[in-house]
N, C-alpha and C positions, 0 to 999 in steps of 0.2 A: 601752176601747179604745185599742190600743198605737199609741204613736207614731210619725212618722217615724223612721227609722232614723237619720238625725243628730242626733234625740234627744234621744236613749243617750250615756249615759255609762256606762266599764269602770269595774269594782275587781274584784281578784279575790288569789290570795292564791301562787299560780304552783302551785298543785292544777287547781280551778276558779274560774267567774270569775260577777260578778253586770251585767246592764244594766238601771243607773237609768233613768227616765227625767226629765225636765223639772218636772215634778210630782208630784216626788218617790215617784214608783209606781217596785219592781222588780218589771218583768213577764219575766225571767229568772235561774235560777239552776238548778243542775245539780248534786248532791250524790251520793254528795262528790267525786268528778271530772268534768273537760269533759265528758266522753261517756256519766257517769252521766244516769236519766232526771231531766227538771225536775222541782225541786218546784214553780217558777215557770214555769208556760210560758205566760202572760196573751201573749205575742208571737208567740201564734204561735195566738193562738183567744181565749176573751173572758176579762172574769175570773171564769167558772165552772173556769178551769183556773190562776188560783192568781196569787198577786200581793201584796206588802206597800205600800201605799200610806200613807206618812207627811207630817206638813205640816199646815197652818194649816188649822183645822176652818171648814167653808161657813159664810155668813155667814145665808144661810138657814135657815131654823131647818126640821128635819127632810131636809136635801140632804146628799147623799151625801157628792157632790163636793169634790174642796179644789180651792185658786187650781189652774188650766188649768197654768202654768207658775211656775218658779221666776224675780225677778225678777234675779238673778247668778247664777251658777255657777263654779267652777274649780279645776282641783287645787290641794293646797294644795303651792307651788312644786313640786317635783321629783321627784313624788310620786303616786302613785295612791291620793291621800285626797285625797274627792273632798268639798267646801263647797258646797251651797246655801243661798239667803241667798232671802228675802222678805221683804215690807215690806208693811205692812198698816194699817189705818188704828185699830192698837191698839198697834201697834210692829212693831221687827224681829226674824226671830229666825232662826238659821241651821242647818242639818240636815249632821252629819260621818256620811259613807258611807265605809266601808274591810272591807275582811279581810286580821288581820295574817295575816304569814305563819306557814305552820300548828306548831303544836306542839303536836298533840292534836288534839281537833275543829276539825272546822274551822267557824270562827265567821263570820257578818256579822255588825258590833256597825253600830248607827246611835245617835249622839248629840243631842239634841237640846237646844240654846242658846241665851237668849236675849240676843238684843243691844241689844236697846231696849225699852221699853215694859214691854205686859203680850198677851200672845199666847194666843188658845185652840187646843190642837192638838188634831188625829185623828191615830191611830193604829188601820191596818185590814188588817189579817192572813190573807188567804184561803192556805191549803194546802193544794196538791191535787200528790199522789204520784205515778208514774208518767207523765209529761207533764198531767197534770191528771183524768187516768182515774181513779183511786184515791183517795176520802175517808178520813180518817186520823181513827182516834177520837182525839178528844182529851179531855184529864184535866188534873187536877191533879194534883201528885204534890208532896211537901213544900213544897208554897207555889210552887211552877214550875208551867210549861204545858209538857205531851206531849201532840205529837200522834203517832199509832205505824200502820203498816199496816206488812206484810211485816214485813225483813229491815230496814225502815228507819225512824229515829225522832229528831223534831226537837222540839229545846227551847229553848223562851222566855221568856229573864226580863227582867224590867223593874222598878222602885219605882212608876211608875207603878198605879194601878189601871188591873183590865181586864174584861171582861164578856167573853161570847161569847150571838151571835145569827144564827141562819141561816149555822151553820154557818161564821163570821169571827167570827175574836179583837179585839173594840175593844178601844181606850184613848182617853179621853177627859179630856184634861187642860190646865192652864195654865201656860207660862213665861215667867218675870218676865227682869228684863236680871239678868246675871250668872249665872245658877242654870243647870245642867245637869242634864238628864235622858235616862239611858241603856236604849237595846235592843238584847238580841244575841240573837241565832239560832244556835242548835248544833248540829249534826246528828252522828248516831250510831247506831252497828249497834245496831238493836231490842231483842238477844238482852243485852245489854251492860249494867252500869250505867250511869248516867244521870252526865251528862260535869259536869267541874268547876264550879262557879262561876266563870265571868264577871268577868274584871277590863277591863273598857270603857277606861278612862282606863289603866292603864298597856300594853293593847296599842296604843293610837291611840301614846302615845310609842314603843314596842317598835319599829309601824310606822313610824312617822317614821323611826328611825334607822336602818332595814334599807334604804330605797328614798335615801337622804341620801348614807349609803357604799355604796351600788351604783353611783348615777350619780357620783361623784368617781373612779370608774375611769374615766369616760369621757375617752379622747385629740382628741374631737373640741371645737375652740375656736374655728371660726369662726362667718358673718354667718350663718347660720343654726340655729346649734344649740336655740335654744328647739325650733324642729320634730323635729331631729334625736336629742333624748335624749328629746320626746315620744315619736316611735315605738322607741327604743329602750325607754323603759319597757315601751311597751305588747308590743314582740318577746321582755322577759323575765317580763310577767306572761302571755303563753301557749305560757311555757314547763313542762313539766310536772315539777315539779322533783323527785321522789323518781325518774326514768328519765335526764333532759334529755331526753326526746321533746318534740317542737316542733306544737304546734294551727296549722292554719293558721287558725282561727278557732276561736271561740268558741260558738259560734251554728249551728245547724241551719236550712234553708229557707229563708229572707228570699231574697225572691228576687231572681232578676236582668233579671225582666218581670216587673212587677205584675199581678197576675192573672193569669198564666202560670203553665206547669210547669215552668220551668226553678230548682228547687229543691233542692238539695243538702245534703248533713250534713259540715262541716268542723270536725270535733271530732276528727280522726287527725292521726296522722305523715305526710304528704306527703314522699319521701323529697328532691322538686323543692324545695319549700318550705322545708323545714326545711335544707334546703345551705344557699342564697344568703340565709339569714338568718345560718346560722352565718359564711355570705361578711360580714355586716356586722357584724356578731357581733365576728369577730376584726377587721376594719379600724379597729376605734372601740375597741380597747383588754379586749374581753372575749372572757379565754382560757381560762377557765375554764368555760365554758357551750362553749365548739370541743370539751371534752373530756369533756364528762358526754356530749356527744352524741354522740361518734367510741362512744364507749363502748355506749348505746346502739343505735346502728349496730351495731356487733359482735355486741351480744346479738340483736337483732333480726334479721338475717341471718343469725347459727350456721354452722351447718358445710353451708349449701347458698344457695351462693350465684346457682348456674346456677335459681333459680327467685324472685331475686331480686322481689319485689313492690313496683310504685310507691308504695304508703302501707301503714303499719301503725299500728295501735292506740299507744295512749301509754306502753303497757308493752311495745311491740313483739308486741303479737295480731296474726295472720293473718287470722281469720273474722272480714270486715268486712262481714255478710250485707245487702243492703236492701231493708227492710220501710219501708210508708205506713201511720200514724197515723189511719182512717179516721174518728177521731172529732174532729178538731183542724179547722175551717175554714179554717189556716194564717193567714197574713200577709195582710190586705186581700184573704183571699181568695184570696189564692194557691195553689194545693193543683194535686200532693201534699204532703204534710209528710211526709219519708224521716229516716229515719235506719240508720244503715251509709250504706254506698256500692260498688255494683255498682261501678265502676271501677278498686277493687282487684284486678281480676281481668286489666285489661287489662294489652295491652304496648307500651309507653311506654319508648320506645327512647332518647330523651334524659334520662332518667333517672341511666343511667350515666353520661354526662356531666356532672351535676350532680355525684351525689355524688363522681368521682373529684378535678373541679373541689375542693371544700370539704374534702376531704383533702390533696390539692397543695397550697391554700389556709394551712390547717391546720400543714404543715408548713413552708413556708415563711417562718412566723411564727413559728417555734422551738415549736410545740407537745412538747412529751417526744414523742421516738419510740418507735409502738406496734408490736412484730412482726408482729401479727395485719392489722394494717389493712395496711400494705405487702403481706402475702400477698391479704391479700382483694382487693386492689386490681390484684393480677396477672390470680390468678383471673377477674376480672368480666372483665380487659381478653381474656384468653382466650374467655369468652363470647361476647363481641363481637367478637370475629373472623367466628366462625361464620353470627352473626347480623344486622349490620350490614346487610347490604343486603338483606332481611327488611319488608315492612309494615307499619306499625303504628298504634294509635288516635293517636298524638302528645300534644304538650304540654298542649292544649287537651281530650283524654279526649272525641273523639268519637266519637261511638255508631249511628254509621252506619260502612260498611266501611268496613277497614285502607288507608292510602295509603303511598305510598313522600314522609314529609312530611320537605319540606328539613329543618325545623330539628332532626330526631329523627337526620338523617345526620350535620350538622353539630356537633352534638352528640356523637355517638360518634368524629368526630374530635379532639374535647374529649379524649375519654375518653383517646384514643389516643398524643396528642400531649401530656398532664401527666404518662403515665407514662413514657413516653420519657427527659421530662425527670427524672423520680425515678430510672432508669437510670443516664442521664449523670452524674447528682450522686454516683453509689456508692452509693447507700443500698438498690437493690434490685437483684438481676440477672434474666433474662429474656432474650430472642432481638431484642436489640437493630435489628440491621439489618434482620429478619423486618417488626417494627411499625414501621419508620421507613418498610417499604416498602406496610406495611398504611394505614398514614396518608396515605402518596398517593396510592392507588388510591381511598382512599375520597372525599379531596382532588381528584381527576376526576372523579370521577364523578356528585358535589356540582353541578361546576358544567359539564359537558357536558348532563345532564339533567336541574338544577335550574334555574336561568340560561334569561329567553329573550332572544334579543337582539335583538329588532325593537324591545322593547321598551324595553329595558335592565333589565332588575329582574330577580333569582330569581324565583323564587313559590314558594306556597303546596306542589304539590308538583307532584313529577314528572308531566310532561304534562301540568299543568294550567295554567290559565292563572287564576286565582287569586291574588290577594296574600294572607300572612298576615302580622301585625302582628312575630311572633315572629324575625322575619327581621332585623328591628332587630339581633338578637344577634348575628350573621354578625361586626362587627367586634370589636365589646367583646367576643370571645370571642379573638379575634385570627385567624379561618378565613379572615382578608384584612385587609388594612392599610387605614385611612380612606380615604385618601386614590385608593382604585381605583376604577376609575368606576362597574364595577358593584354596590358597596356606595355610593356615590352616585346613582345611581339607580335603587335598591331602597328609598332613602331618602326620594326626592322621588316619586314612584310610590304611596308607602305615604303619604305627608301628602295628596295629589291623589285617593286616591280608596277610604280608608279615613279618615278623617279627618270630624267630622262636624259643620256647619255652627259649632259654638265651636272647635273646634281640637283637640276628643279624638281619642286614634284608640280605632275597632273594634279586637277581637282578627279577625275577615273578616269575608266579606259569611255573613250567616246566610241570610235570606232568598232562594226557589228562581228566583229572578229573574235572582237573582248569578252564573245559565251553569253553575251546577250542581244539582239539585235537590234538597233534603233536605243540606248540604253536612254539615251535625253531624246528622243523624239525627236533629234536635231540632225539637219544634216552636214556636213564637213568633219574639222577635226579645229582643236585649240591649241592655245601657246598653255607654256606650266602658268598658274597659278599663283602669281605671289605672293598673294598672305600663308597659301599653304607651306610654302617653301620656308616661311616665318615663323609660321607654328610650328614645322620640324627642326629648325633650329630652339622654340620653344620647351620641345622635347626633351630633345636631347640635353641640352642643360641638365633641366628634372629630373635623367635618371642619369644623371653623373658624367656624360659624356662631353664634357665642359667645351674642353678644348673644340671636338668635332661642331660642338655651335659654334663657335666662339669664329670659325674658319668659313661655315657655310652664313652667319650673318651679313661676315665680309665682304661674301663673295656678291651676295645679294645687295650690298652699299654697294659695289662696284657699277651693276645694271641702272643705278638713277642716271640721268641725263645729267650733263654738267650742271646743273641748278640744283640739284637735287631728285628729279620730278623723276615720282613711278607713274606707269600706266596700269592696267587692272592684271595683262599678261605679258610671258616671257617668249619670243617666237628664239630655241633653240637653233630653230635648224637654219633659219634667217639672221641671224642677231641681232633683233629690235623687240622693242616692244610693240606690248599689240593692246587692241581694247581699251574703254574710255580712257578720257587725261583732263587731270590725275587722278586720284583713282580713292579715297577716301578709304580703303577696305584695301590697299595696300601700303600707306603709310601707317596707319593706325595700328598692323602687329609689328611694325618695325621699330616704332617706341613701346610696346610691350614687352619686345627682345631686350629693344636694348636697356632696358629697366632690367631684367630680370639678368644678364648678363653682368650689368653693372655689380647688381646684386652679388654677384656667387664670383668677382672680381675677375669673370672669365674678360683677359685682353689684352692685348697684345702692349707696347708703350708704354 
């Protein structure tokens, strides 16, 4: 049975990622890419769908289970190397899990280290390809264990003795103080020759060196450094190194509502998520990632900016058709399990603002000029000029009817505003006066149609009485100054109407009794959206309520798991994380809010 979402640790190689539970079980791993079919899909099913458990052997004879959880776990310094420790009657043992930055075959390496005494251990490896659907042919080749099915092969190497039973590869062994025994799983196309023999200890050293050197580039040294650096490492881990694309999360179908159907595949590059991720990386000193993402964007959009998609595959793929994996019961019976994402075909006008804001920030921070990026920006604005006043599905990808979402209109204003600034700097030519008039027209339209003067708040969409937490971005984007009474009124209305009892923020009302039936076209409910709660902390700081902002921020930090990771949402009723994990859209605003609070001097201690 899968653990709670917050029970998992992330390890990865900037091309794919694995989730490791507290009990030493790898329940999720897609090979060779983030969006490839999973080899271990136990997270969304049962052990029959693939897992790899490594930990102390159960004491009772015949038991398969190991200790329910490690006694301690941590990342080794500022890295993505996981160390889990168990205290047993016979001694203490440590398991070191990591994936070395790829130079050849992708590898998952697990090193067992005896800390004290003598501990009996068991490795249980059940490989299932195609999200648990396909049982591979497991056989021995030159003393190595190979698992082959269709185009895929996985090679398992260890010095410990292994045996097969019930379509599972076992290894029972004992580790003593000072002893280290390594296990490595490598992926290779099945028609290729076997991958080279792994060198686990050398790979561990190289992985530690990689993360140390990468983290040294960080320019943030404020009071929240540990939280910020862990979030930056997580964002780096979600970057697909060969192309610069950034996935929203490494998982699919972890539910926003346990037992419900709000389950989506996040293993793609949303322009919005990637753009805001890029902005956080730029603000903390990481320009190479910005350059790589800009190049990815130019390849993905190609010569067709008029048909800009809201998301693409990690290499720029456009076809992301949504399907259901009917053989998987889903995380805690949350069905359906989806792969692909039908929202790729939606119209979301805000994406134009986020992309152009990211390009603008890259330009302002000194990223080398790219003439096509500037040309693309102009082409995008020409499209916005013709379509900004159309209804869309909005930032939250509603699957109900299109509306004139206020946030979408605000972000089209951002797109035009940032392009005007680029033109005024002399870096690009265009119809400056015409677009200044367009900027004023959009601003006036939003203030007239998206604002409720009786309640002194902007609303989710034109003509609606509902609120939407995306309105918190109005002052952050510079659409209105923080001290504008309409901004303050909107912040206070969202606090009153969208806050959970524990003070976190919902995206919008989802229930039918909210005043609009099927507001987002979906059944069920969802948790508090963590990004929105960080946005509220930002806004509170901007309007001078700095101490309140700090308290909310530190309360949000307390929701992270013991390794500093956040999912997409927080279920206030159950007191647990929900949604895909870890989520870039949660870690980005954590960084941004930390930077704002640090600049204001608003922190305790």
